[in-house]
C-alpha positions as CSV (number, residue, x, y, z in Angstrom):
1,M,33.7,-19.4,14.8
2,P,33.4,-16.0,15.9
3,R,29.9,-14.5,16.7
4,Y,28.8,-11.5,14.7
5,E,25.9,-9.2,15.9
6,S,24.4,-6.3,14.4
7,P,22.4,-4.2,16.9
8,Y,20.1,-1.9,15.8
9,D,21.6,1.6,15.0
10,P,18.9,4.5,16.2
11,S,20.6,6.7,14.1
12,S,19.8,4.5,11.0
13,M,16.2,5.6,11.1
14,P,14.9,7.2,8.1
15,R,15.3,11.3,8.4
16,D,14.7,14.1,6.3
17,L,11.8,12.2,4.4
18,K,10.0,14.4,1.5
19,Y,7.3,12.6,0.8
20,I,6.4,10.3,4.0
21,R,6.3,11.2,7.4
22,Y,7.7,8.7,10.1
23,E,7.7,9.1,14.0
24,K,7.8,7.0,16.8
25,K,6.2,7.0,20.1
26,G,6.7,4.3,22.8
27,H,6.6,0.8,20.9
28,V,4.4,2.6,18.2
29,A,5.5,3.8,14.7
30,Y,3.4,5.9,13.0
31,V,3.5,6.3,9.0
32,T,2.0,8.9,7.1
33,I,1.7,9.4,3.4
34,N,2.4,13.0,3.0
35,R,1.7,14.0,-0.5
36,P,-1.6,15.5,0.2
37,E,-1.4,17.8,-3.2
38,V,-2.1,14.8,-5.2
39,L,-4.2,13.0,-2.7
40,N,-1.3,10.7,-1.4
41,A,-1.1,9.1,-4.9
42,M,2.4,7.2,-4.7
43,H,5.3,7.8,-7.4
44,S,8.8,5.7,-7.3
45,Y,10.1,8.4,-4.8
46,S,7.2,7.9,-2.4
47,Y,7.5,3.9,-2.8
48,A,10.9,4.1,-1.9
49,E,10.6,6.3,1.2
50,L,7.8,3.9,2.3
51,R,9.7,1.0,1.8
52,S,12.5,2.5,3.9
53,C,10.2,2.8,6.7
54,W,8.8,-0.6,6.8
55,L,12.6,-1.9,6.9
56,D,13.5,0.4,9.6
57,I,10.5,-1.0,11.5
58,G,11.7,-4.3,11.2
59,R,15.0,-4.1,12.5
60,D,14.2,-1.6,15.5
61,P,13.2,-4.1,18.5
62,N,11.9,-1.4,20.5
63,I,8.6,-1.3,17.8
64,Y,6.1,-3.7,18.2
65,V,3.4,-2.0,15.8
66,G,2.6,0.5,13.0
67,I,-0.1,2.9,12.2
68,F,-0.3,3.8,8.8
69,T,-2.5,6.7,7.4
70,G,-2.4,9.4,4.7
71,E,-1.9,13.3,5.3
72,G,-5.4,15.3,4.6
73,K,-8.6,14.4,3.2
74,A,-7.2,11.2,1.3
75,F,-5.6,7.9,2.9
76,C,-4.0,7.0,-0.7
77,A,-5.3,7.7,-4.5
78,G,-2.9,4.8,-6.1
79,R,-0.4,5.4,-8.2
80,D,0.0,8.6,-9.4
81,V,-0.9,8.6,-13.0
82,K,0.3,11.9,-14.1
83,F,4.1,11.1,-12.8
84,L,3.5,8.2,-15.2
85,S,2.4,9.6,-18.2
86,E,5.1,12.6,-18.0
87,H,7.7,9.6,-18.2
88,Q,5.6,7.9,-21.2
89,A,5.3,10.8,-23.0
90,K,9.2,11.1,-23.0
91,G,9.6,7.2,-24.0
92,I,11.0,6.3,-20.7
93,R,10.0,3.9,-18.0
94,T,9.8,5.5,-14.2
95,P,12.8,4.8,-12.2
96,H,11.0,1.9,-10.2
97,E,10.1,0.0,-13.7
98,D,13.2,0.9,-15.3
99,P,16.0,-2.2,-14.9
100,N,18.7,-0.1,-15.5
101,S,17.9,2.4,-12.4
102,P,18.9,1.9,-8.7
103,M,15.6,2.3,-7.5
104,Y,14.1,-0.5,-10.0
105,F,11.8,-3.0,-8.2
106,W,8.7,-3.8,-10.2
107,G,5.6,-2.8,-8.7
108,G,7.4,-0.4,-6.4
109,G,8.3,-2.6,-3.5
110,T,6.1,-0.8,-1.5
111,R,4.2,-3.3,0.6
112,P,5.4,-4.3,3.7
113,S,5.4,-8.3,3.0
114,E,8.0,-7.3,0.6
115,A,10.0,-6.0,3.2
116,N,9.3,-9.2,5.0
117,L,7.9,-7.3,7.8
118,D,6.6,-9.1,10.4
119,K,4.9,-6.9,12.8
120,P,1.6,-5.7,12.7
121,L,-0.1,-3.0,11.1
122,I,-3.0,-0.7,11.9
123,A,-4.4,1.1,8.6
124,A,-6.2,4.3,10.2
125,I,-8.3,4.8,6.7
126,N,-8.9,8.8,6.6
127,G,-10.3,8.9,3.1
128,L,-10.4,7.4,-0.4
129,A,-8.3,4.5,-0.7
130,V,-7.6,2.9,-4.2
131,G,-5.5,1.2,-6.4
132,V,-2.4,0.8,-4.8
133,G,-4.0,2.1,-1.6
134,I,-6.7,-0.4,-1.5
135,S,-3.6,-3.1,-1.8
136,L,-1.8,-1.3,1.1
137,V,-4.9,-1.2,3.4
138,L,-5.1,-4.8,2.9
139,E,-1.6,-5.5,3.7
140,C,-2.3,-4.1,7.4
141,Q,-4.0,-6.6,9.6
142,L,-6.2,-4.5,11.4
143,R,-8.1,-1.8,10.2
144,V,-10.1,1.3,11.0
145,M,-12.0,3.3,8.6
146,A,-13.5,7.1,8.7
147,E,-17.4,7.2,8.3
148,D,-16.9,8.9,4.8
149,A,-14.3,6.8,3.3
150,W,-14.4,4.3,0.3
151,L,-12.0,1.4,-1.1
152,G,-11.9,1.2,-4.8
153,D,-9.7,-0.3,-7.5
154,T,-9.2,1.7,-10.8
155,H,-6.5,-0.2,-12.2
156,T,-8.5,-0.8,-15.5
157,R,-9.7,2.4,-16.2
158,V,-6.3,3.9,-16.6
159,G,-5.0,0.6,-18.7
160,R,-3.4,-1.4,-15.9
161,L,-3.5,-4.7,-14.2
162,G,-2.1,-4.2,-10.6
163,S,-2.4,-7.2,-8.4
164,P,-6.2,-8.6,-8.5
165,H,-4.9,-11.8,-7.4
166,G,-4.1,-9.9,-4.1
167,L,-7.9,-8.6,-3.8
168,Y,-9.4,-11.7,-4.6
169,A,-7.7,-13.7,-1.8
170,A,-8.5,-10.9,1.0
171,L,-12.1,-9.9,0.1
172,P,-15.2,-12.1,-0.8
173,R,-14.7,-13.1,-5.0
174,T,-17.9,-11.4,-6.0
175,V,-17.0,-7.9,-4.0
176,A,-13.3,-8.1,-5.4
177,A,-14.6,-8.8,-8.5
178,Y,-17.2,-5.6,-8.5
179,L,-13.6,-3.9,-7.6
180,T,-11.3,-4.6,-10.1
181,L,-13.9,-5.3,-13.2
182,C,-16.1,-2.3,-12.5
183,N,-14.2,-0.1,-10.7
184,G,-16.4,0.1,-7.7
185,R,-16.6,1.8,-4.6
186,L,-17.1,0.1,-1.1
187,T,-18.3,2.7,1.5
188,A,-16.8,2.3,5.0
189,Q,-20.2,0.8,6.1
190,E,-19.9,-2.1,3.1
191,C,-16.7,-2.6,4.3
192,L,-17.7,-3.3,7.8
193,Q,-20.5,-5.7,6.4
194,H,-18.1,-7.4,4.5
195,S,-15.5,-7.7,7.8
196,I,-13.0,-5.9,5.2
197,V,-12.4,-3.5,8.3
198,N,-12.6,-3.7,12.3
199,K,-14.1,-0.6,13.1
200,V,-15.8,2.4,11.4
201,V,-15.7,5.6,13.4
202,P,-16.1,9.6,12.5
203,R,-13.1,11.3,11.4
204,D,-12.1,12.9,14.4
205,K,-11.9,9.7,16.4
206,L,-9.7,7.7,13.6
207,M,-6.1,8.3,15.1
208,Q,-7.4,7.9,18.7
209,T,-9.2,4.1,18.2
210,A,-6.3,3.1,16.1
211,E,-4.3,4.1,18.8
212,Q,-6.3,2.2,21.3
213,L,-5.8,-1.0,19.1
214,A,-1.9,-0.4,19.0
215,E,-2.1,-0.3,22.9
216,M,-4.0,-3.6,22.8
217,V,-1.4,-4.9,20.6
218,C,1.3,-3.9,22.4
219,E,0.2,-5.7,25.9
220,G,0.9,-9.0,24.5
221,S,4.3,-10.8,23.9
222,P,5.9,-8.8,21.3
223,L,7.6,-12.5,20.0
224,A,4.3,-14.0,20.3
225,V,2.8,-11.1,18.0
226,Q,5.2,-11.6,15.6
227,A,4.7,-14.9,15.2
228,A,1.4,-14.4,14.5
229,V,1.9,-11.9,11.7
230,R,3.9,-14.6,10.3
231,L,1.4,-17.2,10.2
232,Y,-1.2,-14.5,8.8
233,R,0.6,-13.8,5.8
234,L,1.6,-17.1,5.2
235,S,-2.0,-18.3,5.3
236,T,-2.4,-16.1,2.0
237,A,0.7,-16.5,0.5
238,F,0.5,-17.0,-3.2
239,E,2.8,-19.7,-4.7
240,P,5.8,-18.4,-6.5
241,A,4.7,-19.5,-10.1
242,L,1.8,-17.3,-9.4
243,V,3.3,-14.0,-8.2
244,A,5.9,-14.6,-11.2
245,Y,2.7,-15.0,-13.9
246,A,0.9,-12.3,-12.3
247,R,4.2,-9.6,-12.3
248,H,4.6,-10.8,-16.2
249,L,0.7,-9.8,-16.7
250,D,0.8,-6.6,-15.0
251,Q,4.2,-5.4,-16.9
252,E,2.7,-6.9,-20.2
253,T,-0.2,-4.9,-19.4
254,A,1.3,-1.7,-18.6
255,E,3.9,-1.7,-21.7
256,S,1.0,-2.1,-24.2
257,E,-0.4,0.6,-26.1
258,D,-3.5,0.6,-23.9
259,G,-0.9,0.8,-21.0
260,A,0.0,4.3,-22.2
261,E,-3.1,5.1,-23.6
262,G,-4.8,4.7,-19.7
263,P,-2.2,7.5,-18.3
264,R,-2.2,9.6,-21.2
265,A,-6.2,10.2,-20.9
266,F,-6.4,10.5,-17.2
267,R,-3.7,13.3,-17.9
268,E,-5.9,15.0,-20.5
269,K,-9.0,14.5,-18.8
270,R,-10.8,12.6,-21.5
271,K,-12.1,9.2,-21.9
272,P,-9.4,6.6,-23.2
273,V,-9.6,5.2,-26.7
274,W,-9.0,1.6,-26.1
275,K,-7.3,-0.2,-29.2
276,V,-6.9,-3.9,-27.5
277,R,-3.0,-4.1,-28.2
């Protein structure tokens, strides 16, 4: 039988990205959400670009660890609700929610685990991280947080569900309930208190601290580290039936009347009027 090999081609690295900045230095990949004008909120196109970075990190044998952050004063303000509302106003789905679109991937497919990434990631949380932002933070095995940053989940405020089961598994349940049900916030010190982050540092020390952690990771055997990441993910993996049901609930909520009212109210800067249907 012939043996087929597919060595990594450096020219396949994602380039000329519009919404994500992607760089490599030595054994470290740097991934930065680059939409500061909307506090790094995510939409269909930034989802696709971010996913391409996770896939490339996984393929490149020279990359041992990634540092993930946001440009400007926010890590990630969650989903771009205005982008969503504009599509809803036209009576159409956003590209990643449209089964007829080549970009279809319900939820965006932006999580490293959805790209089967088994290399460690360090979240350098430079500012607020809410909704999709907190989900991305919790996908990173190591986390460094600026003193003035905070975490939150605002899905229910705009008539959405998101993936609260992920928060329930990753955080103390009362803390997760406070975030998901009350749209609460956690300060950097509260995150440290609850062991959600490894370190809290002044903002100007954030990347330096993340890079120090990256250096420590790179001192270990890449194969052993990647095996540890696989077990890290497996130890918190959900049963397929739960994942499928969560996605069903998310879609059912998103495509309800209230699912349209939330983004519309956000765009119009008013309180939503819920109809519970």
